[in-house]
C-alpha angles and dihedrals in degrees: 000000000000088000093050089053092051089049092051090051093051088045091051092048091050094050093047093060095241119122119246121236122181089202097060120089095250100025095250119094126219106041092037093050090051090052091049089060096046091048096054109296126156122314115274113227115200116188116206144179113196137171137193109259099183115341122294095016124088134194132184151131131269137207140158111075092353114040110191141082135316131215128170148154131225101230095184138004118184117174116214119238090251092072089229109080126051120196109224138194124183152161116233119195116190115189108194124213080238099056087210088072099054122117147165123225130190110212142182137186148097139300119204109217094199100050090033092225134119141197120196128173131195147116139285101250101185140007132021112017093006110191096027120129118248136203119193120189125178145171124220109241123194111195122220111269111282097021139084134229091242133000092261095053123087119258115271095009121141108240132197115218124189149103135288107206116198115197106202093184087067096066116112 
């Protein structure tokens, strides 16, 4: 009887047009894979290169687990009295080539002007993996004169290259 049920499940998956995978929790890929991420799957690492278009707006490109585009806004920028650290608050919006993997995150953290590195933490506030915790890290990149950081960036524009790590298991 058990084998007949498994056969029926395989037949149902084949007739529904979805592929069958013995490694996904329900045996059917696609929806089950998305549910796995939403319920605490592996971290999602989105590489990015961004630049300031007209302060406070940002634009950029993404890769890694979510290739696509980036837009954002600096919501707050407060330099510390020491002249080295800047407190930042921002909104990052990633639009995936697969629209189902698009999200918006609200983040806060600090950039060190001496090391040219930043770490910001926050939450996915809408879209894919809403509620998950996020950590964004980046390095400041100044391209050689007459060049750009990536083909999409303006020539001679300072860029910020890094990773947005979304931690699905942290969603409530």
